[in-house]
N, C-alpha and C positions, 0 to 999 in steps of 0.2 A: 253291510245291511243298508237298505234304503231308508229314507226319512218317511215317517208316517204322516198321514194327512193332518193328524192332530198337531203335530209339531209345526207344520206349515201354518195352520190356523192360529196357533199360539203366537207364532212369529208375527203374523199379520196383525193379530189383535194387540200385540205388545209394541207394534211399530210406533204408533203415535205416542204411547206412554213412554217408550224408550226415547223418542225424540224429545219429549218434554223433559225427561230426566237428564238427557244430554245438555239441553239448554240450561238446566239448573246446575249443571256441573256435578251430577251424581256419579254414576259408575264409570263414566268416560274420563274423568279426571283422576289422576293418581292421588294418593293420600297426601303426598307432599304438596301438591297444588291446592288441594282442598284446605289444608291447614294454612297455606300462605294466602289464600284468597279471602278478601273481605266478604263479610256476609252479604249474600245477594249479588256478588260481583265476581262470578267465576271467570269472566273474560280477563279480568285483571290478573288472575292467577296464571292463565295461559300466556298472557303477555309477559309476566314476570319470568316464566319458564323460558320463553323465547329469549329474553334478555340474558339469561344464564347460559344459553347455548350459543349466543353470538360472541365470537372471539373479541369483538371490539368493546363489549360491555359486560362480559362475564366476570364474576368475582375471581380474584387471583390471590394466591398465597406466596409467601417467600420460599424460594427454592435454593437448594444446595448451600445453605448457610455455612455448613462445615468447611466446604472448599474455600469460601470467602474468609473464614476465620483462619484457615491454614495459610492463605495468601498473606493476610495481615501479619501473622506470626513470622512468616518467611521474611517479609520486609523489615520486621523488627530485628531479626537475627542479622540480616545484612547490614542494617544500620549500626548494630552493636559491634560487628566485626570491623566495619569502616571506622568507627570511633576509636577502637583499640589500635587499628593500623595507623591512624593519624598520630596517635600518642607515641608510637614507637618507630615510625617511618619518616622518610624524608623524600617527598615527591620531587622537590627541587633537584636533588641529586640524580634523579632518574632522567630528567629532561634537559639538564645543563650540559654544555660541552665539556670535554675532558682535554686538557692541554697535553703538550708533548712529553711532560714529565709525569703524567698520570693524575694530576690534580684536577678536581672537579671545580670548574669556574664558579665563584661566588659561594662555594660550600666549604671547601678545605681551607684551613688556616692560611697557608702561604698565598692564596689567591682569593681570600675572603672578600676583598673590596674590588675584585675584578670579575664581574659576572658575565662578560661577553666574550665569545670565542671568535677569533679572527684567523682565517686560513692563511698559512704561510707558504706551503709547498705543494707540489703535485702529489706528494705522498700523503696528503691530508693531515699534515701536522698543524696543530692549532695552538695559538697562544692566547692567554686570557688578558683582556683589556678592561679598563674602567668604563670606557664608552667606545662605540664604533666611530671610526673616522668620518666626519661629515664632509670633508673636502680632501682632494688630492693635494698633498703638500710636498714641495721640494724647493730647496734654496742652495745656492752655491756657497753660502757663507758657512755651511756645515759640511763635515766629512760625510762620506757615504754611509758609514755606520749610524750616524746620528740622523740621517735622512730616511732611515728604513726601520721597520719593525722586525726585531731579530730574536732568535733563540740564543741568548747570551752565551750559554755554555758551549755552543758549537761554533762560535766566532773566534777566529785567531786573534790573539792579543795585539798582533801587529796591525790589525785593521780597526782596533778600537781607539788607539791613541796615535793619530797621525797629524801632520801639518799640511798646509796647502801647497807646500813645495814637494811633498812626497807623492809618489805614484799611487800609493794606497789611499790618498785623499779621494780619488775618484774610483775606488774599488767596487763599483756597482756590479760589474760583471762577475767578480769572484763571490760577492755576497748573494746575488740573485741566481746565477748559474742556470738560466733558462727554467726557473721555477723549481729547481732541485737543491738550491743553496739554503743556508740557514736564515735568510732574510727575505722579506717581501716589501714592496713599496707601500706607503701609506696612501691608499686609494679610497676615494669617496664610496661610502657604503651606507646601508641602513639596517636597522635591527629587525630581525624576524625571530620572535621569541628571545632567546639568549644567543643567537648566532648573528654575526655580521655578514650580510650578503652584499657583495660588491655590486655597485650600480652598473648595469650592462652598458650604459652610455658614457661611463667614466673613462678617461683617457690616461694612458701611462705618461709619466713626465718625460720631458726631453732631457735625458741625462747623458753625460759623456760615456762612450763605450757601449751604449745600448741604443744606437740610432735606429735599428730595425723596429724597436718598440715605440719610438717617439710618437706621441700623439695618436697612438693606436687604441681603439676602444676594446673593451673586454669582449664585446660582441664579435669583433673581427677575429680575435684569437680563438673564440669558441666555434664560430660558424664558418670561418674561412671566407666570408663575403668580402670581396675586394673593396667595396665602398664602406664597409664597416657599419652598415645600418640595417642589417637583416631584421633584428628584433624591432627596431624602430619602424622599418618598412612594412613589417608584417604584424607583429603583435601589437605594437603601440598604435599603429594606424587602425587596426581593428578596434582597439579600445576607444580610440577617438570616434570612430563611426558609431560604436555602440552608445557612447555618451551623447552624441548629437541626436541619435534616433531613439533615445531611451523611452520617450513617451509613446512613440509609435510601437515599439517592441512590446511594452507592457499592455498597451491598449489592444493591439491585435492578438498578442499571445494569450491574454486572459479573456477579455470581454468578447472580442469578435470570435475567438475560438469557441467560447461558451455559447454564443448565439448560433454559430454553425452547428454545434452539437445539438442544441434544442431543435433547430430546423431539421436535422437528420432524424431525430426521434419523431418529429411531426410527419416526415415522409414515411417513416416506418408505420405510423398509425394510419396513414392514408392508403396503405396497401403496397408500398414499395417493398416491404419485407418479403411478400410472397413472390414478387418478380425477382428480387435479389436471390432468395434461397433457391428457386428453381433454375435460375440462370447458373448459379454456382454448381448445382447438382448436374445439370446438363453439361457444363464445361468440364467437370471432373470426370464424368462418364466418357465424354468425347476424348479427353486427354488420355485416359487409360486405354481405350479402344484404339486410338490412333497410334499410341506408342507400341502397343502389342502388335498391331497390323504392320507397322513400319518395320519392326524387328523381324517378324515372320517373313515379310517380303524381302528384306535385305538378306536373310539367311538362305531362302529358297530360290530367289530369282536373281540375286546379284552375286553373292559370295560363292554359291554352289556352281555357278556357270562361268566363273572367272577363267580366262585364258590369256596369259599364263596364270597359274594358281598363286594367289597372294595369301589367302587365309586357309589354314589347315582345317582338318575335319573337326577337331576339338573346338576351335573358335566358331565354326559354323553351328555346331550343336549347342554351344553356349548361347549364341545369339538366338537360335530357334527356341530354346527352353525359356529364355527371358521373354520372348514374344508370347509363348504359351502362358507364362506366369502373369503377365500384365492383362492378357485377354481373360484369364480366369478371374483375376482381381476385378476386372470390369464387370464380369458376369455376377460375381458375388455382391458387388456394390449395387447393381441394379436390383438384385433379389432383396438386399437389405432395404433399399428405398421402397420397393413394393410392399414389404412387410410393415413399414412404418408410415405409409403414405397418408393414412388418415390422421395419424399423430402429428405429422408435419403440418397439416392444416391447422390442427388445434394449437401446436406450438407457435405458429405464425400469429394466431389470434392472441395468444398469451403475450407475445412480444408487442403487439399493437396496444394491448391494454396496459402493459408495463410502461410503454412510452408515454401514455396519457398520465399515468400515476406520477412519473418523474416530473412532467411539466406542471402538474397540479401542485406538487410540493417541491419547488426548485431549491429550497434550502438544503435538501438532502445532498445536493451536489457538493456543498462546501463542508459537509460533515467529515470527510477524510482529512481535511486540513486541520481540524481540531484534534484528530487522532495523532497526526504528525506532531503537533504542538505538545500534546501530552507525552509522547515518547521523548521529545527533546527535553522536556522538564525532568523526566526520570533519568535521562542519560547524564545530566549535569552532576548529581551526587554520585551516581553509579561509577562514572569514569573517575571521579575524585577518589572514591573508595578503592577502585581497582588499581589506580596508580600507587596509592600508599601500601596496598597489600603486596605489591611487587617491589617496594622500595624500603625494605626492612634492613636496618643496620645500626651502627653506633659510631661515635667519634672515639678515636684513640690517638695517642701521641705517636710521633714519628722519630726519626733519627736525630732530629734537632731538639726534641723535648716534648713535653706534654702540656703546653700552654695553649690558650685559645688561638694563638697566632700560628701554631705549628700542628695542631690536631687535624687529622684527615678522616674522611668518612670511609668506613669499612663495611662492605656488604656482608650481611649475615646469611642471606638466602634461606631464611627461616619463616615460619608462619607467625602472624601477629597473635594467634591464639595458641596458648601453650597446649601441647599434646596433640595438635592437629597439623598434618602435613601441609606445606604450602600449596602443593598440587591440588589437594582436596579443597582448600580455600578458593583456589582459582576455578575449579569445576563448579563449586557452589555459587560463586559470583556469576559465572556464565549461565547457570541454571536460573538465577534471579532475573538476568536479562532476558532469557528466552521466555520465561513465564510472563514477565511484564509486557513484553512486546506482543506476545500472542494474546494476552489478556485484553490489551487495548484494541487489538484487531477484532477479538470476539465481541467486545462491547459494541464496536462499530457495526458489526454484522447484526447483532441482536436489536439494536436501536432501529436500523434500517428495516429489518424484518417486521418489527412491531409497527413501524410507520406505515408500511405498505399493507399490512393486515388491516389496520384501522381504515385505510383508504378503501380497500376492497369491500368491506362490510359497511361503509358509510352510506347513508341515505342521500337522496337528492336534497340539496339545501333549499329550504323554502325561502322565497323572496320576502314574504310577509307572514305574520302570525297574529293571533288575537290574544288579548288579555283583558281581564275584568278590572274595570276602573270605577272607583267610587267618587261621585261628584255631588256637590251641593247645588240644588236648583230651587227656584222659587215656584211655589204652587200658584198658578194663575188665578185660582179662585180665592184662596185665603191670603196669598202674598207671603206666606211663611216659607222659610228655607227648610228643605229636607234632603236627606242623603239618598241618592239613587245609584245603583250599581248597574253598569252596562258594559257591553263589549266594545273594545277599541282596537283598531288595526294598527300594528306597529311593525317596524323592521325586525326580521328574525334575529339577526346578530349585527352588532356594530363592528367597525373595522378592527378595533383593538381585540375584541373577542375572537375574530376570525384569524388574526395573525399570531396571537399568543396562546389563547386558552385552548382552542381545539375542541371540537364536539362532533363525534361521528354522526349525530342526528341533525346537525345544522350546517356543517361546512366541510368541504374537502379541500384543504389548503395547508399552508405552512403550520397552522396551529396543531394539526395532527402530529407533526414531528415533535413538538414540545410535549404533547400528551404522551407520545410513545417513549420519549426520553425519560419522563417521570416514571412511567410504568416499568420500563426496562431496568432502570437503576434501582428503583425501590423494591421491586419484586424478584428480578431474575439476574441480578449481577452475579450472584453465586453460581448460577449455571455457566456464565461466561468464564468464571474462575475455574470451574471443574473441567470444562472442555479444553481450555488453554493449558491446564496442568498436564493433560495427556500429551499434547503436542510438545510441551516443554521437556517432558521426560524423554521423549523420542529424540529430540534435538540434542539434549545433553548426552545421551548415549552415543549419538553420532559424533559429538565433539570429543568424547573420550576415545572413541575408535580412531579419530583423526590424529589425536596426540600419540596414540600407540603406533599408528602408521608412520608418523614423523620420526619417532625414536627408532623404529625398526629400519627405516630407510637410512638413517644416519649411522646406526651401530651394528647392524647385522651384515653378514657376508653371504654370498651365494654358496650353495644352491638353496639353503634354508630361507634366505631373504625373499626369493621369488615366490616360494610356496606360501609364506606367511603374508606377503603383500597381496597375492591373488585371493586368499581367504578373507583378508580384511576388506579388500575392495568389494568382494561379493556381499559381505555383511553390510557395508555402506550402501550398496545398491538396494538391498532388501529393506533397510531402514528408511531409505529415501522413498521407496514405494509405499511403505507403511505410513510414513508421514503424510504423503499426498492423499492416501485413502482416508486417513483420519481427518484431515482438513476438509475433505469432501463430505464426510459423514457429519462432522461438527457443524458445518454450514447449514445442512438440512436440519440438524438437531436444534439449532437456534431458531430456525423458522418454525419448527413444530412447537418449541417453547412459546414463541410469540402467538401461535394460533391456539394452542390448547392449554397453555399455562403449566406444562409438565416440567419436572426436574430434568437435569441433563441426561442421566442414564436412561430414564424412561423415554425421553425424546430421541436419544440416539438409537434405541431399539426400534422405535416407531419409524425413524428415518431409514433404517436398514430395511425393514419390511416394506416401507413405501417404495424404496428403490426396486425391491424384488417384484412387487405387485405391478409396478408401472414402469418396467424397464424400457418398454417401447417408447412411451411418452418422454421419459428422461433422455433416452438416446436421441430422439427427434429434437427435443428442446436443446440439448447440448450441441447438436450439429447446427441448429439455427442460431444459437448464441455465438458459436465460433464464427460462422459466416458474417453475422451482423456486426460483431465486435471488430473483426479484422478489417472488413470493408469500411466500417465506421471510422476506425483510427486513420486509415489511409485517406478517406474523404475529408475528415476534419483537418488533418495536418496539411494536405495538399491545397485544399480550398483556402485555408487561413494564410498559408504562405503566398499563394497566388494573389489573393486580395491585398495583402500587405505590400507586396512588390509593386503591384499596379498603382496602389495609392501613393506610395513614396516616389514612384517614377513620374506620376502625372499631376498630382495635386500641388499647387503652388501656395506660398505664403504671401504675406502683405508686400514683400519685396519682389515678388515674381519668381522666386527660386523654389525649385523642388528639392526634396531630400537627396535626390541623385546629384544635384548641383552642390550640395553642402557636405557631401561625404566622398571618401575615396572610392568606395564601392558599396553597392547595396547587397552584395552576396552575404557578408557577415551578419548584418541586421536581419535579413530574411531567414537565414539559418537559425538564428536565435529565436525568431518568432515561431518557427516551426518546432523548435525544441520545446518552448513553453506550450505551444498548442498540443504537442504530443502528451505532455503531462496533464493538461486539462482534459484531453480526450480520454486518456486512461482513467482519470478520476471519474469523469462522467459515465463512461461505459462500464466501469466496475459497479457503480450504483445502478446503472441500467440493468446489468446482468443480475444483480441481487434482486431487483424488482421482478425480473422474469421468473426467477426461482420461487419468489414469494407468491406470485400470481398462480403458479402451478400448484403450490401447496394449498392455497386458498380455494382454488377450483376443486381440488380433490377432496378437501375437507367439506366444502359446500356440497359436493356431490354425495358424500357418504352420510352427512348429518342432516341435510335438509331435503324435504320433498314437498313441493317442488323446490328447485335450487334457488338460492338468493339471486343468482345471476339472471334469472327469469323474472324477477320481481320488477314491477313498474317503477319502484323507487330506486332501482339500480341501473339507470340509463348509462352510467359510465362503463358498464360491462356489456354494452350492446354487441361488440364483436364475438364475445363468448356466447351470449344468448343466441346469436344467429347459428353458431356451430351446434349448440345444444338442440336448438329447434330443428335443424336439418337432420341431425342424427336421431333425435327423439330420445327422451330420457327412458332408460331401461332400469327396472328394479331387479336387483340380484338377490334371490332368496337365500343364497349361500354367503351373503356379504358378511354376516356376523361370525360365521365359522372360518371363512377364508381370510378375514381381515383382523389379525390379532391386535392391530394398533387402533382400530376404530373405537371410538368412545360409545 
């Protein structure tokens, strides 16, 4: 039915009244806003509602506390098991050498005061000593037996008590027997743990009967180098070069590599990413087409026309089918690119915006270092507990008695917890390691996500602001002092506030990282515990399957062994795929937690639906990420290595010498610079990649929640690349958004 004229007239008559009512905050404001608004100030209510919708300022609640409590309880159980294992175990027995009689050096009674193991023979027979020999010792005043370290029970009595007129006085050949005898020379060595490692530059003594070994270094015997200085000529010279160039290595490997990485991100922001991505796409398409055409040409124009025939018909068909395959792949690739071409443009803009975010908050680059430090701190007690859980046993007497001087350590191969199998304890300890390592990684992702969310929704920082100041001034007429309140222009934020406090309305800088750290740890650390728990469970199952594989490989026989190993390998592959998928979903779930403040399960569901709804954008962004990260790593490593080599080759010191003049070779130092540069590039680009994903989520959240989008706001000049894309495409309202978007708020 059509509208009556009366309705139109009523609408026109009520237009002005409705406008006034809207201004007063009547029917157009929700009840919640009316209740929140001060009397006569409905704009304040609308502003407050906008604050609640802004991910940077919205109120948050604690999420997934149960998972956090469960993690704390797990750590408590691990500590309890470790304490019990320390009380009943002996980790020293696990890491100490065992001598040729089966005694554990420094643990068992007969060798209690001899903690160090010294290698005697090629058969790896070890003898326990009080200390490792510091120098090579030999004197003609002693018989051969007294000049050597021996397994006494294996030495003939005739070689133990001789005089200088006896042939056995110089019985070195019989005692040493080319490394297979019961004795070895006392050669200079140094202690590594409880093992005596022979110095590679130590020389064998010049003894009668063994002239072929006289003054020969251990290095020569091991490497066969005729000059006997392979280790010294290679490894030791490399160590010398690294020591001389240590300042240049760390300077270029860390700081110059970081500068190159920031320069790379700046190039991405300036538009290089678009050129880079399309160059890679064209190169990939050209490679597939060229490879397919080459195989087709080879099969039809070369092999098929051979005379005499070299390739049979099956080989020609195989080459032809391979050509068809690569040409089909090239066709599918170009179809895929056409389908996502608009999303590639948007993904490039997201990468540009992400680059600016990383440069605005450079402290995020060093956040992974704190994660590594946290993992190292956890590993100290964990490894201590793990050693003791595998070192359960007790002392008991041997054939010589049951005194402290004769007692030996006997392994029990039992669990430190009564009624629990030792394998179960081992699996639980590995589960604790998996959960903690993934928990630390999850917190890192969550903090970075929160940081970049705050950056995305931050306003332009004002240079100055005004505040009301009360001053005392004299009245020119009466001369009396009176208080006057007036506006005064001041700086918006001081340096301390910018660097530490953080404020999305005042500054886009490192302060946002500390603000994000506080929000993430205080409100959402439980979500990190919940997400990491799932990954830890999957990894623990994989660990159990690996143990089963080991025992099957060791104990089973064919044909059952092959069948079981194939099944277990297939299970491992499925679990590996599941782990990768869950890590992908978890990463996006943490970002949604940062954007919307949801618990892990709700955020994981949202992330799944987000992937489904925006599969083309995610595919485009993933492709752009891979291109930018691979090229970035290559560029940062190669540029840093080249700059370091050129600097060390050309720059002279006060004495007029370059690093090339002070070292044996610059190859070793340059390689170490490139290794450090790779780690810095990996750390930088992982943060960069996280920023790309966060920018995508913020863009989608902005698109779904705000009209017009925040990226189009005059206060969001840092999002200009996105605003240009949005402006070119034109914002489109989707009337079905609420029904097709189950995750939209």
